[in-house]
C-alpha positions, 0 to 999 in steps of 0.5 A, a space after each residue: 155159043 155164049 151162054 147168057 142168063 137173062 135176069 129180068 126185073 124192074 130194078 127199082 132200084 138195083 141193090 146189093 142182093 141183085 148183084 150178089 145173086 147174079 155173081 152166084 148164079 153165074 158160077 153155079 149155073 155155068 153161065 158166061 154172062 148175065 144180062 140185067 134186062 131192065 123192064 119198062 113195065 112188068 105186066 104183073 106189077 103196078 107201074 105206079 111206083 116205077 122210077 123213070 126207065 132211063 134213070 133205072 137203067 143208068 143206075 143198073 149200068 153204074 152198079 155193074 161197072 167193074 163186073 165184066 160178066 154182068 151187063 145192063 140191058 135196055 132190050 125191052 125198052 125197044 119192045 111193045 109194052 107191057 114187057 112179056 118175057 116170052 116175046 123178049 126171049 124169042 126176039 133175043 134168040 132171033 137177034 143174037 143167034 150166037 147165044 144160048 139164053 137161059 131165063 133166071 127167076 126166083 122161086 117166088 116167080 116159079 110158084 106162079 110161072 103158070 100165070 106168065 104169058 106163054 109160059 109153056 112156050 118158054 118152058 119148051 124153048 128155053 132152059 130156066 134156072 131158079 134161085 131160092 127166095 124166102 118163103 118159096 119152097 121148090 120141090 126139085 123132083 117136080 121140075 121139068 128136065 130143062 129147069 134147075 134150082 141152084 143153091 144161092 144165099 137168100 137175100 133179105 133185101 127188097 127194092 120196096 124196102 129201099 124206096 121206103 127208106 129213101 122216102 123216110 130219109 133213112 140210110 141205104 148205103 148198106 143195101 146198094 152199091 156205094 156208087 148208087 147210094 150217091 146217085 139215088 134221089 
């Protein structure tokens, strides 16, 4: 059984923090691989600032070149919108019976996990790895048995900050992989 972490997100755009975090979670979580599942529409976020789906996916693919255990996925592109992680995980389990899927979420998402669609069913059916996020405290003594917090570095980088810098014509080369900096308009 291949243990596959599911790192869902808009990746609008993908940045160095996403990739560094995934490398650490891969090791700390004992995962075989991590799929970066590019979401066409997160139900908890506005679609107003989203770049084109295929463009974001192409940036993720480019950023992950040379990272054999990190995989860009368009799985949610073929599902109804908005994308609900429960539906994605259940469909993946059906389509890939040789894989054990583990949901990867930030501490900020864990604090509002009870707002997710069918969150109790996710908890019942899948393991979850939480990674720390600035300003989100996780009391590990309250975590369910199939949920664990892994220690990773905190990355003070956001896609919103990068989009803001791009709109102002500022340098983003220190925030995104070199190949992405060349492609971002």
